[in-house]
C-alpha positions as CSV (number, residue, x, y, z in Angstrom):
1,M,-6.1,-3.4,-2.2
2,R,-4.3,-2.1,1.0
3,I,-3.3,1.2,2.3
4,L,0.0,2.0,4.0
5,G,0.0,4.3,7.0
6,L,3.2,6.2,8.3
7,D,3.6,8.4,11.2
8,F,6.8,10.4,9.9
9,G,9.4,11.6,12.5
10,T,12.8,12.8,12.3
11,K,14.2,9.7,14.1
12,R,11.6,6.8,13.3
13,I,8.9,6.3,11.0
14,G,5.9,4.2,12.2
15,V,4.2,1.9,9.5
16,A,0.9,0.5,9.6
17,M,-1.1,-1.5,7.0
18,S,-4.8,-2.1,6.3
19,D,-6.3,-5.3,5.8
20,E,-7.4,-6.1,2.3
21,L,-11.0,-5.1,2.9
22,L,-9.8,-1.9,4.2
23,L,-11.7,-2.4,7.6
24,T,-8.8,-2.5,10.0
25,A,-5.3,-1.0,10.3
26,Q,-2.3,-3.2,12.1
27,G,0.9,-1.8,13.3
28,L,3.4,-3.2,10.9
29,D,7.1,-1.9,11.9
30,T,9.2,1.0,12.9
31,I,11.7,2.2,10.6
32,Q,14.7,3.7,12.3
33,R,15.7,6.9,10.2
34,K,18.9,7.0,8.4
35,E,19.3,8.9,5.4
36,L,16.4,10.0,3.2
37,K,17.1,7.9,0.1
38,S,17.3,4.5,2.3
39,D,14.3,5.6,4.2
40,L,12.3,6.0,0.8
41,A,13.7,2.6,-0.6
42,M,12.5,0.8,2.7
43,I,9.1,2.4,2.2
44,K,9.1,1.5,-1.5
45,G,10.0,-2.2,-0.7
46,I,7.0,-2.6,1.8
47,I,4.5,-0.7,-1.0
48,D,5.9,-3.2,-3.8
49,S,6.0,-6.7,-1.7
50,N,2.5,-5.8,-0.1
51,G,0.5,-4.6,-2.8
52,V,-0.3,-1.3,-1.3
53,N,-2.4,1.0,-3.4
54,E,-2.3,4.4,-1.4
55,V,-0.3,5.8,1.2
56,I,-1.5,8.0,4.1
57,V,1.1,10.0,5.9
58,G,0.4,11.7,9.2
59,L,0.5,15.5,9.0
60,P,1.4,16.9,12.6
61,L,-0.6,20.2,12.4
62,N,-0.5,22.4,15.6
63,M,-3.6,22.5,17.8
64,N,-5.1,25.4,15.8
65,G,-4.5,23.9,12.4
66,T,-1.4,25.9,11.4
67,Y,1.8,24.4,10.1
68,S,4.8,23.9,12.3
69,E,8.5,23.2,11.5
70,K,7.6,19.5,11.8
71,T,4.7,19.9,9.4
72,R,7.0,21.6,6.8
73,E,9.4,18.7,7.3
74,A,6.4,16.2,6.8
75,V,5.4,17.7,3.7
76,L,8.9,17.7,2.3
77,F,9.0,14.1,3.0
78,V,5.6,13.4,1.2
79,D,7.0,15.3,-1.7
80,E,9.9,13.1,-2.1
81,L,7.8,10.1,-1.5
82,E,5.8,10.9,-4.3
83,K,8.7,11.1,-6.6
84,T,9.8,7.7,-5.4
85,I,6.7,5.5,-5.4
86,S,3.8,5.0,-8.1
87,V,0.9,5.2,-5.8
88,P,-1.1,8.0,-4.6
89,V,0.0,9.7,-1.3
90,K,-2.4,11.6,1.1
91,T,-1.8,13.4,4.1
92,W,-4.0,13.1,7.2
93,D,-4.4,15.2,10.3
94,E,-2.4,13.5,12.8
95,R,-3.1,15.7,15.8
96,L,-3.1,13.8,19.1
97,T,-2.2,10.4,18.1
98,S,1.2,10.1,19.5
99,M,-0.6,11.1,23.1
100,Q,-3.5,8.4,22.0
101,A,-0.9,5.7,21.6
102,D,1.2,6.7,24.8
103,R,-2.1,6.7,26.7
104,A,-3.1,3.3,25.2
105,M,0.3,1.9,26.1
106,L,0.0,3.5,30.0
107,E,-3.1,2.0,30.5
108,L,-1.5,-1.5,29.7
109,D,1.3,-0.7,32.2
110,M,4.2,-1.0,29.6
111,S,7.7,-0.1,30.6
112,R,9.0,3.1,29.2
113,A,11.3,1.2,27.0
114,K,8.7,-0.9,25.6
115,R,6.4,2.0,25.0
116,R,9.3,3.7,23.1
117,K,9.9,0.8,20.7
118,L,6.0,0.5,19.9
119,S,4.9,4.3,20.2
120,D,5.6,5.2,16.4
121,K,3.9,2.0,15.2
122,L,1.0,2.6,17.2
123,A,0.6,5.9,16.1
124,A,0.8,4.9,12.5
125,Q,-1.9,2.5,13.1
126,I,-4.2,5.1,15.0
127,I,-3.5,7.4,11.9
128,L,-4.7,4.7,9.2
129,Q,-7.7,3.5,11.4
130,S,-8.8,7.3,11.6
131,Y,-8.3,7.4,7.8
132,L,-10.1,4.2,7.0
133,D,-13.0,4.9,9.6
134,S,-13.6,8.3,7.6
135,R,-13.9,6.4,4.4
136,K,-16.7,4.4,5.8
137,R,-18.8,7.5,6.5
138,D,-18.5,9.0,3.1
């Protein structure tokens, strides 16, 4: 069993995957957005080839918990993803994950170009790890 984590964005989608024991999340890839149909096909391919049983998509809520335009875009993406794949899709509060990812990379003294390349994948990893950790507490 594996869980896939996605950091949805308008230009890129960060992708992370759990280990089989559902203990840790590893950054997997960054999908450069083209069109919705091909983006969904790439995600479906990752799911099918890795035995993924569940997908977690980061939900970009405002700091006060309300929906923004980006939140609505993410919800529409989740709706389309659910029509394309056969495993459950859940959303997960992703507030501050991109900031956490950027801070971690700054502490490692990464160049701006390298940070841009890794940011989405690391944000997906943080989203998924947060979800995995919450399951341990339940």
